[in-house]
PyMOL commands that place a pseudoatom at each C-alpha (Angstrom):
pseudoatom trace, name=CA, resn=MET, resi=1, chain=A, elem=C, hetatm=0, pos=[86.501, 104.571, -120.046]
pseudoatom trace, name=CA, resn=SER, resi=2, chain=A, elem=C, hetatm=0, pos=[85.722, 108.114, -118.917]
pseudoatom trace, name=CA, resn=GLN, resi=3, chain=A, elem=C, hetatm=0, pos=[82.373, 108.867, -117.410]
pseudoatom trace, name=CA, resn=LYS, resi=4, chain=A, elem=C, hetatm=0, pos=[80.900, 112.357, -117.874]
pseudoatom trace, name=CA, resn=PRO, resi=5, chain=A, elem=C, hetatm=0, pos=[78.591, 113.966, -115.351]
pseudoatom trace, name=CA, resn=VAL, resi=6, chain=A, elem=C, hetatm=0, pos=[75.097, 114.539, -116.706]
pseudoatom trace, name=CA, resn=GLU, resi=7, chain=A, elem=C, hetatm=0, pos=[75.201, 118.143, -115.498]
pseudoatom trace, name=CA, resn=SER, resi=8, chain=A, elem=C, hetatm=0, pos=[74.756, 120.719, -118.240]
pseudoatom trace, name=CA, resn=GLY, resi=9, chain=A, elem=C, hetatm=0, pos=[77.017, 123.735, -118.540]
pseudoatom trace, name=CA, resn=PHE, resi=10, chain=A, elem=C, hetatm=0, pos=[80.229, 124.726, -120.254]
pseudoatom trace, name=CA, resn=HIS, resi=11, chain=A, elem=C, hetatm=0, pos=[82.609, 121.743, -120.113]
pseudoatom trace, name=CA, resn=HIS, resi=12, chain=A, elem=C, hetatm=0, pos=[86.376, 122.206, -119.847]
pseudoatom trace, name=CA, resn=PRO, resi=13, chain=A, elem=C, hetatm=0, pos=[88.435, 118.987, -119.646]
pseudoatom trace, name=CA, resn=LEU, resi=14, chain=A, elem=C, hetatm=0, pos=[92.018, 118.690, -118.432]
pseudoatom trace, name=CA, resn=VAL, resi=15, chain=A, elem=C, hetatm=0, pos=[94.471, 116.093, -117.166]
pseudoatom trace, name=CA, resn=VAL, resi=16, chain=A, elem=C, hetatm=0, pos=[96.416, 116.736, -113.945]
pseudoatom trace, name=CA, resn=ARG, resi=17, chain=A, elem=C, hetatm=0, pos=[100.048, 117.434, -114.796]
pseudoatom trace, name=CA, resn=PHE, resi=18, chain=A, elem=C, hetatm=0, pos=[103.150, 116.685, -112.723]
pseudoatom trace, name=CA, resn=HIS, resi=19, chain=A, elem=C, hetatm=0, pos=[103.878, 120.315, -111.774]
pseudoatom trace, name=CA, resn=GLU, resi=20, chain=A, elem=C, hetatm=0, pos=[100.340, 120.660, -110.298]
pseudoatom trace, name=CA, resn=VAL, resi=21, chain=A, elem=C, hetatm=0, pos=[100.840, 118.050, -107.569]
pseudoatom trace, name=CA, resn=ASP, resi=22, chain=A, elem=C, hetatm=0, pos=[102.718, 117.920, -104.286]
pseudoatom trace, name=CA, resn=SER, resi=23, chain=A, elem=C, hetatm=0, pos=[105.094, 115.188, -103.067]
pseudoatom trace, name=CA, resn=MET, resi=24, chain=A, elem=C, hetatm=0, pos=[102.102, 112.905, -102.353]
pseudoatom trace, name=CA, resn=GLN, resi=25, chain=A, elem=C, hetatm=0, pos=[100.894, 113.369, -105.971]
pseudoatom trace, name=CA, resn=VAL, resi=26, chain=A, elem=C, hetatm=0, pos=[97.815, 115.264, -104.792]
pseudoatom trace, name=CA, resn=VAL, resi=27, chain=A, elem=C, hetatm=0, pos=[96.884, 118.467, -106.598]
pseudoatom trace, name=CA, resn=HIS, resi=28, chain=A, elem=C, hetatm=0, pos=[98.087, 121.525, -104.667]
pseudoatom trace, name=CA, resn=HIS, resi=29, chain=A, elem=C, hetatm=0, pos=[95.171, 123.727, -103.592]
pseudoatom trace, name=CA, resn=SER, resi=30, chain=A, elem=C, hetatm=0, pos=[96.528, 126.755, -105.500]
pseudoatom trace, name=CA, resn=MET, resi=31, chain=A, elem=C, hetatm=0, pos=[96.217, 124.938, -108.832]
pseudoatom trace, name=CA, resn=TYR, resi=32, chain=A, elem=C, hetatm=0, pos=[92.429, 124.905, -108.705]
pseudoatom trace, name=CA, resn=LEU, resi=33, chain=A, elem=C, hetatm=0, pos=[92.277, 128.699, -109.127]
pseudoatom trace, name=CA, resn=GLN, resi=34, chain=A, elem=C, hetatm=0, pos=[94.430, 128.379, -112.241]
pseudoatom trace, name=CA, resn=TRP, resi=35, chain=A, elem=C, hetatm=0, pos=[92.111, 125.673, -113.574]
pseudoatom trace, name=CA, resn=LEU, resi=36, chain=A, elem=C, hetatm=0, pos=[89.091, 127.928, -113.024]
pseudoatom trace, name=CA, resn=GLU, resi=37, chain=A, elem=C, hetatm=0, pos=[90.834, 130.761, -114.847]
pseudoatom trace, name=CA, resn=ALA, resi=38, chain=A, elem=C, hetatm=0, pos=[91.681, 128.469, -117.765]
pseudoatom trace, name=CA, resn=CYS, resi=39, chain=A, elem=C, hetatm=0, pos=[88.018, 127.424, -117.884]
pseudoatom trace, name=CA, resn=ARG, resi=40, chain=A, elem=C, hetatm=0, pos=[86.858, 131.071, -117.939]
pseudoatom trace, name=CA, resn=TRP, resi=41, chain=A, elem=C, hetatm=0, pos=[89.244, 131.899, -120.791]
pseudoatom trace, name=CA, resn=ALA, resi=42, chain=A, elem=C, hetatm=0, pos=[88.072, 128.865, -122.761]
pseudoatom trace, name=CA, resn=PHE, resi=43, chain=A, elem=C, hetatm=0, pos=[84.480, 130.056, -122.199]
pseudoatom trace, name=CA, resn=ALA, resi=44, chain=A, elem=C, hetatm=0, pos=[85.396, 133.589, -123.307]
pseudoatom trace, name=CA, resn=ARG, resi=45, chain=A, elem=C, hetatm=0, pos=[87.098, 132.234, -126.445]
pseudoatom trace, name=CA, resn=ASP, resi=46, chain=A, elem=C, hetatm=0, pos=[84.597, 129.511, -127.391]
pseudoatom trace, name=CA, resn=VAL, resi=47, chain=A, elem=C, hetatm=0, pos=[81.297, 131.077, -126.310]
pseudoatom trace, name=CA, resn=LEU, resi=48, chain=A, elem=C, hetatm=0, pos=[81.808, 134.855, -126.257]
pseudoatom trace, name=CA, resn=ASP, resi=49, chain=A, elem=C, hetatm=0, pos=[84.374, 134.986, -129.086]
pseudoatom trace, name=CA, resn=LEU, resi=50, chain=A, elem=C, hetatm=0, pos=[86.738, 137.019, -126.897]
pseudoatom trace, name=CA, resn=THR, resi=51, chain=A, elem=C, hetatm=0, pos=[90.494, 136.800, -126.456]
pseudoatom trace, name=CA, resn=PRO, resi=52, chain=A, elem=C, hetatm=0, pos=[92.493, 138.590, -123.734]
pseudoatom trace, name=CA, resn=THR, resi=53, chain=A, elem=C, hetatm=0, pos=[93.258, 141.294, -126.296]
pseudoatom trace, name=CA, resn=GLY, resi=54, chain=A, elem=C, hetatm=0, pos=[89.564, 141.447, -127.172]
pseudoatom trace, name=CA, resn=PHE, resi=55, chain=A, elem=C, hetatm=0, pos=[88.668, 142.310, -123.601]
pseudoatom trace, name=CA, resn=ASN, resi=56, chain=A, elem=C, hetatm=0, pos=[91.091, 145.244, -123.661]
pseudoatom trace, name=CA, resn=GLU, resi=57, chain=A, elem=C, hetatm=0, pos=[89.625, 146.404, -126.966]
pseudoatom trace, name=CA, resn=LEU, resi=58, chain=A, elem=C, hetatm=0, pos=[86.159, 146.424, -125.366]
pseudoatom trace, name=CA, resn=GLY, resi=59, chain=A, elem=C, hetatm=0, pos=[87.562, 148.780, -122.734]
pseudoatom trace, name=CA, resn=PHE, resi=60, chain=A, elem=C, hetatm=0, pos=[86.930, 146.807, -119.562]
pseudoatom trace, name=CA, resn=ALA, resi=61, chain=A, elem=C, hetatm=0, pos=[88.398, 144.039, -117.446]
pseudoatom trace, name=CA, resn=LEU, resi=62, chain=A, elem=C, hetatm=0, pos=[86.872, 141.517, -115.041]
pseudoatom trace, name=CA, resn=PRO, resi=63, chain=A, elem=C, hetatm=0, pos=[89.166, 141.306, -111.995]
pseudoatom trace, name=CA, resn=VAL, resi=64, chain=A, elem=C, hetatm=0, pos=[88.352, 138.588, -109.472]
pseudoatom trace, name=CA, resn=VAL, resi=65, chain=A, elem=C, hetatm=0, pos=[86.973, 140.152, -106.287]
pseudoatom trace, name=CA, resn=ARG, resi=66, chain=A, elem=C, hetatm=0, pos=[85.881, 136.963, -104.541]
pseudoatom trace, name=CA, resn=ALA, resi=67, chain=A, elem=C, hetatm=0, pos=[86.675, 133.271, -104.889]
pseudoatom trace, name=CA, resn=GLN, resi=68, chain=A, elem=C, hetatm=0, pos=[85.054, 130.524, -102.871]
pseudoatom trace, name=CA, resn=LEU, resi=69, chain=A, elem=C, hetatm=0, pos=[86.397, 126.993, -103.254]
pseudoatom trace, name=CA, resn=ASP, resi=70, chain=A, elem=C, hetatm=0, pos=[84.961, 124.003, -101.431]
pseudoatom trace, name=CA, resn=TYR, resi=71, chain=A, elem=C, hetatm=0, pos=[87.263, 120.998, -101.704]
pseudoatom trace, name=CA, resn=VAL, resi=72, chain=A, elem=C, hetatm=0, pos=[85.387, 117.686, -101.612]
pseudoatom trace, name=CA, resn=GLU, resi=73, chain=A, elem=C, hetatm=0, pos=[87.862, 115.013, -102.795]
pseudoatom trace, name=CA, resn=PRO, resi=74, chain=A, elem=C, hetatm=0, pos=[91.527, 115.220, -103.768]
pseudoatom trace, name=CA, resn=ALA, resi=75, chain=A, elem=C, hetatm=0, pos=[92.575, 115.105, -107.396]
pseudoatom trace, name=CA, resn=THR, resi=76, chain=A, elem=C, hetatm=0, pos=[95.793, 113.254, -108.140]
pseudoatom trace, name=CA, resn=LEU, resi=77, chain=A, elem=C, hetatm=0, pos=[98.473, 113.049, -110.797]
pseudoatom trace, name=CA, resn=GLU, resi=78, chain=A, elem=C, hetatm=0, pos=[97.059, 112.167, -114.223]
pseudoatom trace, name=CA, resn=SER, resi=79, chain=A, elem=C, hetatm=0, pos=[93.433, 112.409, -113.051]
pseudoatom trace, name=CA, resn=ASP, resi=80, chain=A, elem=C, hetatm=0, pos=[91.069, 113.031, -115.957]
pseudoatom trace, name=CA, resn=ILE, resi=81, chain=A, elem=C, hetatm=0, pos=[89.242, 116.184, -114.830]
pseudoatom trace, name=CA, resn=LEU, resi=82, chain=A, elem=C, hetatm=0, pos=[86.129, 117.918, -116.109]
pseudoatom trace, name=CA, resn=ILE, resi=83, chain=A, elem=C, hetatm=0, pos=[85.181, 121.419, -115.013]
pseudoatom trace, name=CA, resn=VAL, resi=84, chain=A, elem=C, hetatm=0, pos=[81.505, 122.240, -115.529]
pseudoatom trace, name=CA, resn=MET, resi=85, chain=A, elem=C, hetatm=0, pos=[80.910, 125.998, -115.390]
pseudoatom trace, name=CA, resn=HIS, resi=86, chain=A, elem=C, hetatm=0, pos=[77.839, 128.250, -115.466]
pseudoatom trace, name=CA, resn=TYR, resi=87, chain=A, elem=C, hetatm=0, pos=[77.769, 132.003, -115.950]
pseudoatom trace, name=CA, resn=ILE, resi=88, chain=A, elem=C, hetatm=0, pos=[75.414, 133.367, -113.297]
pseudoatom trace, name=CA, resn=LEU, resi=89, chain=A, elem=C, hetatm=0, pos=[72.980, 135.911, -114.718]
pseudoatom trace, name=CA, resn=GLN, resi=90, chain=A, elem=C, hetatm=0, pos=[72.335, 138.788, -112.331]
pseudoatom trace, name=CA, resn=GLU, resi=91, chain=A, elem=C, hetatm=0, pos=[71.116, 142.358, -112.210]
pseudoatom trace, name=CA, resn=LYS, resi=92, chain=A, elem=C, hetatm=0, pos=[74.076, 143.927, -110.440]
pseudoatom trace, name=CA, resn=VAL, resi=93, chain=A, elem=C, hetatm=0, pos=[77.064, 144.917, -112.543]
pseudoatom trace, name=CA, resn=MET, resi=94, chain=A, elem=C, hetatm=0, pos=[79.168, 141.926, -111.617]
pseudoatom trace, name=CA, resn=VAL, resi=95, chain=A, elem=C, hetatm=0, pos=[80.130, 138.781, -113.492]
pseudoatom trace, name=CA, resn=SER, resi=96, chain=A, elem=C, hetatm=0, pos=[79.940, 135.534, -111.541]
pseudoatom trace, name=CA, resn=PHE, resi=97, chain=A, elem=C, hetatm=0, pos=[80.613, 131.922, -112.374]
pseudoatom trace, name=CA, resn=LYS, resi=98, chain=A, elem=C, hetatm=0, pos=[79.873, 128.718, -110.515]
pseudoatom trace, name=CA, resn=TYR, resi=99, chain=A, elem=C, hetatm=0, pos=[81.853, 125.559, -111.082]
pseudoatom trace, name=CA, resn=ARG, resi=100, chain=A, elem=C, hetatm=0, pos=[81.748, 121.844, -110.372]
pseudoatom trace, name=CA, resn=VAL, resi=101, chain=A, elem=C, hetatm=0, pos=[84.997, 119.929, -110.822]
pseudoatom trace, name=CA, resn=TYR, resi=102, chain=A, elem=C, hetatm=0, pos=[84.689, 116.181, -111.445]
pseudoatom trace, name=CA, resn=ASP, resi=103, chain=A, elem=C, hetatm=0, pos=[86.981, 113.209, -111.841]
pseudoatom trace, name=CA, resn=ARG, resi=104, chain=A, elem=C, hetatm=0, pos=[85.758, 111.896, -115.196]
pseudoatom trace, name=CA, resn=THR, resi=105, chain=A, elem=C, hetatm=0, pos=[86.931, 108.346, -114.545]
pseudoatom trace, name=CA, resn=THR, resi=106, chain=A, elem=C, hetatm=0, pos=[85.067, 107.883, -111.262]
pseudoatom trace, name=CA, resn=GLY, resi=107, chain=A, elem=C, hetatm=0, pos=[82.374, 110.544, -111.691]
pseudoatom trace, name=CA, resn=LYS, resi=108, chain=A, elem=C, hetatm=0, pos=[83.236, 111.860, -108.194]
pseudoatom trace, name=CA, resn=LEU, resi=109, chain=A, elem=C, hetatm=0, pos=[82.802, 115.517, -107.368]
pseudoatom trace, name=CA, resn=ILE, resi=110, chain=A, elem=C, hetatm=0, pos=[86.237, 116.986, -106.583]
pseudoatom trace, name=CA, resn=MET, resi=111, chain=A, elem=C, hetatm=0, pos=[85.333, 120.604, -105.849]
pseudoatom trace, name=CA, resn=ARG, resi=112, chain=A, elem=C, hetatm=0, pos=[82.560, 123.226, -105.921]
pseudoatom trace, name=CA, resn=ALA, resi=113, chain=A, elem=C, hetatm=0, pos=[83.531, 126.842, -106.518]
pseudoatom trace, name=CA, resn=ARG, resi=114, chain=A, elem=C, hetatm=0, pos=[82.284, 130.308, -107.355]
pseudoatom trace, name=CA, resn=THR, resi=115, chain=A, elem=C, hetatm=0, pos=[84.142, 133.388, -108.546]
pseudoatom trace, name=CA, resn=ASP, resi=116, chain=A, elem=C, hetatm=0, pos=[82.803, 136.932, -108.625]
pseudoatom trace, name=CA, resn=HIS, resi=117, chain=A, elem=C, hetatm=0, pos=[84.328, 139.560, -110.892]
pseudoatom trace, name=CA, resn=ALA, resi=118, chain=A, elem=C, hetatm=0, pos=[83.980, 143.335, -110.879]
pseudoatom trace, name=CA, resn=VAL, resi=119, chain=A, elem=C, hetatm=0, pos=[83.474, 145.125, -114.191]
pseudoatom trace, name=CA, resn=MET, resi=120, chain=A, elem=C, hetatm=0, pos=[86.263, 147.700, -114.360]
pseudoatom trace, name=CA, resn=SER, resi=121, chain=A, elem=C, hetatm=0, pos=[87.164, 150.305, -116.968]
pseudoatom trace, name=CA, resn=VAL, resi=122, chain=A, elem=C, hetatm=0, pos=[90.611, 149.605, -118.430]
pseudoatom trace, name=CA, resn=GLU, resi=123, chain=A, elem=C, hetatm=0, pos=[91.139, 153.320, -119.055]
pseudoatom trace, name=CA, resn=THR, resi=124, chain=A, elem=C, hetatm=0, pos=[90.082, 154.767, -115.677]
pseudoatom trace, name=CA, resn=ARG, resi=125, chain=A, elem=C, hetatm=0, pos=[90.543, 151.635, -113.506]
pseudoatom trace, name=CA, resn=ARG, resi=126, chain=A, elem=C, hetatm=0, pos=[87.188, 152.428, -111.901]
pseudoatom trace, name=CA, resn=LEU, resi=127, chain=A, elem=C, hetatm=0, pos=[84.276, 150.101, -111.366]
pseudoatom trace, name=CA, resn=GLN, resi=128, chain=A, elem=C, hetatm=0, pos=[81.487, 150.323, -113.917]
pseudoatom trace, name=CA, resn=ILE, resi=129, chain=A, elem=C, hetatm=0, pos=[78.049, 151.188, -112.566]
pseudoatom trace, name=CA, resn=GLN, resi=130, chain=A, elem=C, hetatm=0, pos=[76.203, 149.964, -115.632]
pseudoatom trace, name=CA, resn=TRP, resi=131, chain=A, elem=C, hetatm=0, pos=[76.746, 147.083, -118.019]
pseudoatom trace, name=CA, resn=PRO, resi=132, chain=A, elem=C, hetatm=0, pos=[78.922, 147.959, -121.041]
pseudoatom trace, name=CA, resn=ASP, resi=133, chain=A, elem=C, hetatm=0, pos=[76.829, 147.656, -124.230]
pseudoatom trace, name=CA, resn=ALA, resi=134, chain=A, elem=C, hetatm=0, pos=[79.460, 145.437, -125.833]
pseudoatom trace, name=CA, resn=TRP, resi=135, chain=A, elem=C, hetatm=0, pos=[79.239, 142.965, -122.924]
pseudoatom trace, name=CA, resn=LEU, resi=136, chain=A, elem=C, hetatm=0, pos=[75.439, 142.878, -123.083]
pseudoatom trace, name=CA, resn=ALA, resi=137, chain=A, elem=C, hetatm=0, pos=[75.633, 142.171, -126.814]
pseudoatom trace, name=CA, resn=LYS, resi=138, chain=A, elem=C, hetatm=0, pos=[78.187, 139.364, -126.378]
pseudoatom trace, name=CA, resn=THR, resi=139, chain=A, elem=C, hetatm=0, pos=[76.380, 137.691, -123.489]
pseudoatom trace, name=CA, resn=GLY, resi=140, chain=A, elem=C, hetatm=0, pos=[72.963, 138.189, -125.093]
pseudoatom trace, name=CA, resn=ARG, resi=141, chain=A, elem=C, hetatm=0, pos=[74.038, 136.276, -128.198]
pseudoatom trace, name=CA, resn=ALA, resi=142, chain=A, elem=C, hetatm=0, pos=[75.635, 133.576, -126.050]
pseudoatom trace, name=CA, resn=VAL, resi=143, chain=A, elem=C, hetatm=0, pos=[72.500, 133.118, -123.913]
pseudoatom trace, name=CA, resn=GLU, resi=144, chain=A, elem=C, hetatm=0, pos=[70.464, 132.599, -127.090]
pseudoatom trace, name=CA, resn=GLN, resi=145, chain=A, elem=C, hetatm=0, pos=[72.948, 130.138, -128.570]
pseudoatom trace, name=CA, resn=TYR, resi=146, chain=A, elem=C, hetatm=0, pos=[73.999, 128.288, -125.382]
pseudoatom trace, name=CA, resn=PRO, resi=147, chain=A, elem=C, hetatm=0, pos=[71.247, 128.734, -122.769]
pseudoatom trace, name=CA, resn=HIS, resi=148, chain=A, elem=C, hetatm=0, pos=[72.467, 125.710, -120.760]
pseudoatom trace, name=CA, resn=TYR, resi=149, chain=A, elem=C, hetatm=0, pos=[75.770, 127.537, -120.035]
pseudoatom trace, name=CA, resn=PHE, resi=150, chain=A, elem=C, hetatm=0, pos=[73.922, 130.188, -118.034]
pseudoatom trace, name=CA, resn=ALA, resi=151, chain=A, elem=C, hetatm=0, pos=[72.135, 130.001, -114.689]
pseudoatom trace, name=CA, resn=PRO, resi=152, chain=A, elem=C, hetatm=0, pos=[69.942, 132.509, -112.869]
pseudoatom trace, name=CA, resn=ASP, resi=153, chain=A, elem=C, hetatm=0, pos=[71.214, 134.128, -109.710]
pseudoatom trace, name=CA, resn=GLU, resi=154, chain=A, elem=C, hetatm=0, pos=[69.810, 132.096, -106.842]
pseudoatom trace, name=CA, resn=LYS, resi=155, chain=A, elem=C, hetatm=0, pos=[68.964, 135.314, -105.034]
pseudoatom trace, name=CA, resn=LYS, resi=156, chain=A, elem=C, hetatm=0, pos=[67.180, 137.390, -107.685]
pseudoatom trace, name=CA, resn=PRO, resi=157, chain=A, elem=C, hetatm=0, pos=[65.684, 136.994, -111.161]
pseudoatom trace, name=CA, resn=SER, resi=158, chain=A, elem=C, hetatm=0, pos=[67.691, 138.526, -113.982]
pseudoatom trace, name=CA, resn=ARG, resi=159, chain=A, elem=C, hetatm=0, pos=[67.117, 140.537, -117.154]
pseudoatom trace, name=CA, resn=ARG, resi=160, chain=A, elem=C, hetatm=0, pos=[70.131, 139.022, -118.947]
for i in range(1, 160): cmd.bond("trace and resi %d" % i, "trace and resi %d" % (i + 1))
show_as sticks, trace
zoom trace
């Protein structure tokens, strides 16, 4: 029987597939970035009501500018995985997420990670210096509805 971590946050489950492992049936390190991206898109769809097309319609994109992954334990073929993600609320015009990846069967922590994303205009391809109103509206509603999916920036208090 699967065992879920008690940690709150946005939960994204997955099972390790054959093409994600190497010859020793251990997940290749590059797959974890794809898992984090899948988790972010599930969050955007389920919590912010945004699709990839919806982002373009809002007029901005969130390119990854930094990714930090700390591998703790290997995941293997057919492991039952749970990614727990928090959107980090911060003052600067940047979107950040922190993640904990668990093996749901054993409860072991597999990986800790963080990604930071610039807020960039789709039209001009320039960085935004203030939060787009549409993003503030989407995240504001989400914070009210799902406060346990959001975490304050460890460095500074936030308005969002």
